[in-house]
Wavefront OBJ file of the C-alpha trace (Angstrom):
o trace
v 85.145 110.496 70.069
v 81.495 110.891 69.160
v 81.690 114.455 70.463
v 83.955 115.225 67.492
v 81.165 114.207 65.125
v 78.560 116.287 66.938
v 80.224 119.689 67.262
v 83.322 121.502 66.041
v 84.380 122.023 69.650
v 83.731 118.365 70.504
v 87.445 117.645 70.607
v 87.587 119.654 73.856
v 85.334 117.149 75.621
v 87.385 114.196 74.392
v 90.598 115.925 75.390
v 89.281 116.637 78.876
v 88.236 113.018 79.322
v 91.666 111.762 78.222
v 93.419 114.230 80.526
v 91.402 112.948 83.474
v 92.189 109.368 82.484
v 95.915 110.103 82.416
v 95.814 112.093 85.671
v 93.966 109.361 87.559
v 95.930 106.413 86.263
v 99.399 107.941 86.358
v 99.213 108.910 90.026
v 96.800 106.327 91.427
v 97.152 103.331 89.129
v 94.524 100.637 89.084
v 93.141 101.742 92.459
v 92.035 105.153 91.223
v 88.373 104.583 92.140
v 89.310 104.099 95.800
v 91.356 107.287 96.158
v 88.581 109.792 96.800
v 88.357 109.605 100.603
v 89.699 113.135 101.127
v 87.699 114.690 98.311
v 84.717 117.055 98.713
v 81.389 115.521 99.710
v 79.828 115.747 96.251
v 82.833 114.002 94.688
v 82.701 111.254 97.332
v 78.967 110.802 96.745
v 79.451 110.459 92.995
v 82.409 108.098 93.327
v 80.921 106.024 96.181
v 80.943 102.282 95.664
v 82.578 102.597 92.232
v 79.708 104.671 90.775
v 77.214 102.012 91.911
v 74.809 104.464 93.528
v 71.865 106.350 92.025
v 73.973 109.511 91.787
v 76.915 107.627 90.279
v 74.629 105.940 87.758
v 73.189 109.323 86.774
v 76.671 110.774 86.280
v 77.917 107.816 84.216
v 74.704 107.927 82.168
v 75.363 111.581 81.416
v 79.002 110.900 80.669
v 78.373 108.093 78.192
v 74.748 108.573 77.237
v 74.644 112.278 76.407
v 76.715 112.079 73.219
v 74.645 109.128 71.996
v 71.418 110.960 72.838
v 72.592 114.125 71.067
v 73.670 112.093 68.048
v 70.232 110.497 67.916
v 68.638 113.915 68.242
v 70.754 115.472 65.481
v 70.072 112.590 63.105
v 66.345 112.468 63.868
v 66.546 109.006 65.396
v 64.721 109.992 68.570
v 61.712 111.391 66.762
v 61.559 109.368 63.532
v 62.748 105.924 64.644
v 61.807 105.863 68.319
v 58.820 108.228 67.946
v 59.656 109.991 71.205
v 57.571 113.071 71.905
v 59.460 116.347 72.019
v 58.993 116.732 75.774
v 60.670 113.349 76.399
v 63.529 114.312 74.107
v 63.965 117.592 75.989
v 63.710 115.887 79.385
v 66.261 113.259 78.346
v 68.635 115.968 77.135
v 68.200 117.928 80.358
v 68.774 114.918 82.645
v 71.765 113.627 80.691
v 73.308 117.110 80.432
v 72.931 117.575 84.202
v 74.672 114.224 84.742
v 77.438 115.271 82.354
v 77.901 118.545 84.252
v 78.259 116.596 87.487
v 80.871 114.460 85.737
v 82.616 117.676 84.734
v 82.889 118.686 88.398
v 84.585 115.371 89.177
v 86.873 115.729 86.164
v 87.863 119.260 87.170
v 88.576 118.110 90.718
v 90.700 115.188 89.473
v 92.790 117.463 87.263
v 93.144 120.028 90.059
v 94.330 117.411 92.578
v 96.790 116.044 90.025
v 98.208 119.530 89.469
v 98.514 119.946 93.246
v 100.237 116.549 93.450
v 102.746 117.533 90.770
v 103.493 120.946 92.258
v 103.868 119.539 95.784
v 106.598 117.200 94.549
v 108.422 120.134 92.968
v 108.167 122.229 96.124
v 109.520 119.401 98.293
v 112.457 118.855 95.910
v 113.329 122.568 96.033
v 113.359 122.487 99.847
v 115.835 119.590 99.925
l 1 2 3 4 5 6 7 8 9 10 11 12 13 14 15 16 17 18 19 20 21 22 23 24 25 26 27 28 29 30 31 32 33 34 35 36 37 38 39 40 41 42 43 44 45 46 47 48 49 50 51 52 53 54 55 56 57 58 59 60 61 62 63 64 65 66 67 68 69 70 71 72 73 74 75 76 77 78 79 80 81 82 83 84 85 86 87 88 89 90 91 92 93 94 95 96 97 98 99 100 101 102 103 104 105 106 107 108 109 110 111 112 113 114 115 116 117 118 119 120 121 122 123 124 125 126 127 128
């Protein structure tokens, strides 16, 4: 929800995250983290061991940390309270944004597989 406070288009990010939540939990239930065995390699690497890998940690940091970092940047907290040099602020933004983009690839794949799941059920019902 912090995205809504940062940008006018921030509601799109929140909506995407909620869509992925619904897609994963409606089809896979509480075992959604273990259902990525047939996914592409990059998705498996991100999701491996319940995000408890360096890549998974980076992605989750981008997912949850980027809006907080951007909020701190917009409000001057990074430079005036934490006295971070500009190059550290830029590096932090770059690393967190890259992690968030990796999260976006997983989110897009989750939505795509859910759409395929829903359309496969409809095709099978039409055949019967």
